[in-house]
C-alpha positions in Angstrom: -51.1 -38.0 -12.0 -50.2 -36.5 -8.3 -51.9 -35.9 -5.6 -53.6 -32.6 -5.3 -51.7 -29.8 -3.9 -52.5 -26.1 -3.0 -49.7 -23.2 -3.8 -49.5 -20.1 -1.0 -47.6 -17.7 -3.3 -45.9 -14.3 -1.9 -45.8 -12.3 -4.8 -44.2 -9.9 -3.7 -40.9 -12.1 -3.0 -37.7 -11.5 -4.0 -38.6 -8.3 -4.7 -41.6 -9.5 -6.9 -39.7 -12.3 -8.2 -41.8 -15.0 -7.1 -45.0 -13.4 -9.0 -42.8 -13.3 -12.2 -41.9 -16.7 -11.8 -45.5 -17.6 -11.0 -46.4 -18.8 -15.4 -43.3 -20.5 -15.2 -44.1 -22.9 -12.0 -47.8 -23.1 -13.6 -46.4 -24.7 -16.7 -44.0 -27.3 -15.5 -47.2 -28.5 -13.2 -49.8 -28.5 -16.0 -47.2 -30.9 -18.1 -46.8 -33.1 -15.2 -50.1 -33.4 -15.2 -50.6 -32.2 -11.2 -53.8 -30.8 -10.1 -53.1 -27.8 -8.0 -54.9 -24.5 -6.6 -53.3 -20.8 -6.0 -53.9 -18.8 -3.0 -52.0 -15.1 -3.4 -51.1 -13.6 0.4 -52.4 -10.0 0.3 -51.5 -8.5 3.8 -48.4 -10.5 6.9 -49.9 -13.5 8.4 -51.9 -14.4 5.4 -49.9 -17.4 4.7 -50.1 -18.3 8.3 -54.2 -18.2 8.0 -54.1 -20.1 4.4 -52.4 -22.9 5.9 -54.7 -23.7 8.4 -57.5 -23.1 6.4 -56.3 -25.5 3.3 -55.2 -28.9 6.0 -58.6 -28.1 7.7 -59.5 -28.6 4.0 -57.7 -31.8 3.3 -55.4 -31.0 1.1 -52.6 -33.4 1.0 -49.5 -31.1 0.3 -49.6 -27.5 0.6 -46.4 -25.5 -0.7 -44.7 -21.8 0.3 -44.0 -20.0 -3.0 -41.8 -17.3 -2.0 -39.0 -16.2 0.8 -37.9 -17.4 4.3 -40.8 -15.3 5.9 -43.5 -17.2 3.4 -42.0 -20.1 4.6 -42.1 -19.6 8.3 -45.6 -18.9 7.9 -46.9 -21.7 6.3 -44.6 -23.8 8.8 -46.7 -22.1 11.6 -50.0 -22.7 10.0 -49.3 -26.1 9.7 -48.6 -26.3 13.3 -52.3 -25.5 14.3 -53.1 -28.8 13.1 -52.8 -32.2 14.5 -50.0 -34.2 13.6 -51.8 -36.9 12.0 -53.5 -34.6 9.9 -51.0 -32.1 8.8 -50.5 -31.6 5.1 -47.0 -32.3 3.6 -44.8 -29.2 3.0 -43.2 -28.2 0.1 -41.3 -25.3 -1.1 -40.4 -23.4 -3.7 -38.0 -20.5 -3.1 -38.6 -17.5 -4.4 -37.8 -14.9 -2.7 -34.7 -13.1 -1.9 -33.5 -15.8 1.2 -33.3 -19.6 0.5 -31.9 -20.5 3.7 -34.0 -23.3 4.7 -34.1 -24.8 0.7 -30.5 -24.1 0.9 -30.4 -27.3 4.1 -32.0 -29.2 1.7 -30.1 -28.7 -1.6 -33.8 -27.3 -3.5 -33.2 -25.1 -5.9 -33.3 -21.0 -5.0 -35.8 -20.1 -7.8 -38.7 -21.8 -9.5 -37.7 -25.1 -11.4 -39.3 -26.9 -14.0 -38.0 -30.1 -12.2 -41.0 -29.4 -9.6 -37.9 -30.2 -6.6 -39.6 -29.7 -3.4 -43.1 -29.1 -5.0 -44.0 -33.4 -5.9 -42.4 -36.4 -5.1 -41.3 -38.2 -1.8 -41.6 -36.2 1.7 -39.2 -37.2 5.0 -39.8 -36.1 8.2 -38.2 -32.5 9.7 -38.2 -30.9 13.3 -39.7 -27.8 14.2 -38.6 -25.8 16.2 -41.7 -23.9 19.1 -41.2 -20.9 20.9 -43.2 -20.1 24.2 -43.3 -16.2 25.7 -43.7 -15.6 29.0 -47.6 -14.1 28.3 -48.6 -17.5 26.7 -48.1 -17.1 23.5 -46.6 -19.7 21.4 -44.3 -19.4 17.4 -42.8 -22.1 15.2 -39.5 -21.7 13.2 -38.3 -24.3 10.4 -35.0 -22.6 10.4 -33.2 -20.4 12.4 -33.9 -18.2 15.3 -31.7 -15.7 17.0 -32.0 -13.9 20.5 -29.7 -10.3 20.5 -27.7 -8.2 17.8 -29.0 -10.6 15.4 -32.5 -9.7 16.1 -32.0 -6.2 16.7 -30.6 -6.1 13.2 -33.3 -7.4 11.1 -35.8 -5.5 13.5 -33.8 -2.1 12.3 -33.6 -4.2 8.3 -37.2 -4.3 8.4 -37.6 -0.7 8.7 -35.7 -0.4 5.3 -37.1 -0.3 1.1 -37.9 -4.2 0.8 -36.6 -3.0 -2.8 -32.8 -3.2 -1.2 -33.2 -6.8 -0.8 -30.7 -9.0 1.2 -28.6 -5.5 1.6 -31.0 -4.6 3.9 -29.4 -6.3 6.7 -25.6 -5.1 5.8 -26.8 -2.0 5.7 -28.9 -2.6 9.2 -26.3 -4.0 11.1 -23.5 -1.4 11.5 -25.8 1.5 13.2 -26.9 -1.3 15.7 -23.9 -2.8 16.2 -22.4 0.9 16.7 -25.0 1.5 19.8 -25.2 -2.2 20.7 -24.0 -3.4 24.1 -23.2 -7.0 25.2 -25.5 -8.6 28.5 -25.5 -12.0 30.5 -27.9 -14.4 28.8 -28.7 -17.1 31.1 -29.3 -20.7 29.2 -30.9 -23.7 30.5 -30.4 -26.3 27.8 -32.0 -29.8 28.7 -31.1 -29.2 32.1 -27.7 -27.5 32.0 -26.8 -24.1 32.8 -25.0 -21.5 31.0 -23.8 -17.9 31.9 -22.5 -15.8 29.8 -21.7 -12.2 28.9 -22.6 -12.3 25.4 -24.3 -10.2 22.3 -25.6 -13.1 20.4 -27.4 -16.5 20.8 -28.5 -18.2 17.5 -30.5 -21.5 17.6 -30.2 -23.8 14.3 -32.2 -26.5 13.1 -31.2 -25.6 9.6 -27.6 -25.2 8.1 -27.8 -21.6 6.9 -29.3 -18.1 7.6 -28.5 -14.3 6.5 -29.0 -15.4 2.5 -26.3 -18.1 2.4 -24.2 -17.8 5.2 -23.3 -21.5 6.8 -23.6 -20.5 10.2 -24.3 -24.2 11.9 -22.4 -26.8 9.5 -23.6 -29.5 11.7 -27.2 -29.5 11.4 -29.2 -31.9 11.0 -33.0 -30.5 10.8 -34.2 -34.4 11.6 -31.9 -35.2 14.6 -34.6 -33.7 17.0 -31.8 -30.9 18.4 -30.9 -27.3 18.2 -27.4 -26.1 17.7 -26.9 -24.0 20.0 -23.9 -20.9 19.1 -23.3 -18.2 22.0 -21.3 -15.1 20.0 -19.1 -13.9 23.7 -16.5 -12.1 22.1 -16.3 -8.6 21.4 -18.5 -6.9 18.9 -16.0 -6.5 16.4 -16.2 -10.4 16.0 -19.7 -10.0 14.2 -18.1 -8.4 11.4 -14.3 -10.2 11.9 -16.1 -14.1 11.3 -18.0 -12.9 8.6 -15.7 -14.4 5.7 -15.5 -17.8 7.8 -19.1 -17.7 8.3 -19.7 -18.2 4.7 -17.8 -21.2 4.5 -19.1 -22.4 7.3 -15.2 -23.1 8.5 -15.4 -20.7 11.9 -16.3 -23.6 14.1 -14.6 -24.4 16.7 -13.9 -20.7 18.1 -13.7 -19.3 21.7 -15.4 -16.6 21.0 -18.7 -18.7 20.5 -19.8 -21.0 23.1 -21.5 -24.2 21.4 -24.4 -25.7 23.2 -27.2 -28.4 21.7 -30.4 -29.6 23.2 -34.4 -30.0 22.5 -35.4 -27.7 25.4 -33.6 -24.0 25.8 -34.9 -21.9 28.6 -33.5 -18.4 28.0 -33.3 -15.6 30.0 -31.0 -11.9 30.1 -30.2 -9.2 32.4 -32.3 -7.0 29.8 -35.2 -7.7 27.5 -33.7 -8.6 24.3 -35.1 -9.0 20.8 -36.2 -12.3 19.2 -36.2 -13.5 15.8 -37.0 -16.6 13.7 -36.4 -17.1 10.1 -36.0 -13.2 9.4 -39.2 -12.6 11.3 -39.3 -10.8 14.7 -41.2 -12.5 17.5 -40.8 -11.4 20.5 -38.6 -11.1 23.6 -36.9 -12.8 26.0 -38.3 -14.7 28.4 -38.4 -17.5 26.0 -38.2 -21.3 26.1 -37.6 -23.0 22.7 -37.9 -27.0 22.4 -38.3 -29.4 19.0 -41.5 -30.9 17.9 -39.4 -34.0 16.1 -40.1 -35.1 12.9 -43.2 -32.5 13.2 -43.6 -31.7 9.6 -43.3 -33.9 6.5 -40.8 -31.9 3.9 -41.3 -32.3 0.2 -38.0 -33.3 -1.5 
């Protein structure tokens, strides 16, 4: 019989797919003789609260059942706990986006094999954001500063029934109005300053619903891989087919950088998002917490 686990389920993820698939997951857990409990989220931020409470209660494994936003909240909840007391993180990618799961070849839907739920675990890094007002947020997969964050902000105002299409629909009006600006980044003491429309910092390999943004990223190497888009705005469109294949690098229109500490400023406050969730605005300092979580594989 395996250790106790707690499932944090966002039933609305994936246009209610997480809720529909939950009985299948429960049947698989019962067939495996797993002791489990289910906690359903009721509002934004609830998954983070539940994750912290479960960690304090001593639950050994906390599983995020939903999309990348649910994973992000659970990660933020677990990171409130001292490292030696943190539960293992499990992931059932039942949302419309499964980008974090893709980096580890986890299934993009509820599965009867229980991969990502029970089994061995490996350490993975977590990104940490610190803002001027002293607030902090964590992320598991990818953060964006600039155009991509503005697109996410607009997409959040569109009906969720549109699924991943929300981001494609949101991109066009944002792209039409978006103006490049100077972004200043200090990476482990090395300064970069360019006129750009976006800065991506990747812990994982995928973002945007399967786009292979950072094919060389290793979520356990203690570093984030940065891409600053310094080409014209139309680059955001013309590179899309290559990004899906992961063949867009190297490119003279993309300034690449890697490190464990990124101090980011811009000539105007730029929106910041992580794992598809709006976080804040620049200036922001983003660092890496190496091996901060143990991910069930």
